[in-house]
Each structure stands twice: as C-alpha cells, then as structure tokens.
Steps between C-alpha positions, in 0.01 A plus 500: 500500500770748598706419190202565273442838668863595447491381140177686428631817665829482313314453173283806570806707588685402182197556277433859598468743212818702463334833420208466742501757779356241740795264456692445822871449443605487863496128578445561872203730432357259242503206746348715771209603278467149355457349848236760588319420176505127583374564852207706368417230245503226765292713734238563230482129420464414867222757550324376189528141619359589843207695356407202280471284812264746665241475222 
C-alpha cells in the first residue's frame, strides 16, 4: 500500500505541466500538499461510507 502511494505520488510529481503556474517544483512542498490531498480524499470516502450505512 505504501509503495503504491509513493509510486503514484512520484508519477504525479513527474507529470506536472512545465508551464503551468500551479506546478510545484519544491519536492518537499509537493509531498506536503500531496499528503493533505490524500487525507482529504480518504476522509471524504469515510464520511460517504458512514452516511450510506445510516440510510
């Protein structure tokens, strides 16, 4: 699981558009924002999963 997250994150980092203003070239900053993005995604999935059980 952890290896796939690293691989996916590395792939996203390397496939950023060169001329895009939203590209993040600082590797430390990229990983920081990538982990936050993953946390939000997991949290949304968890909330969605819990709301489905309530209905």
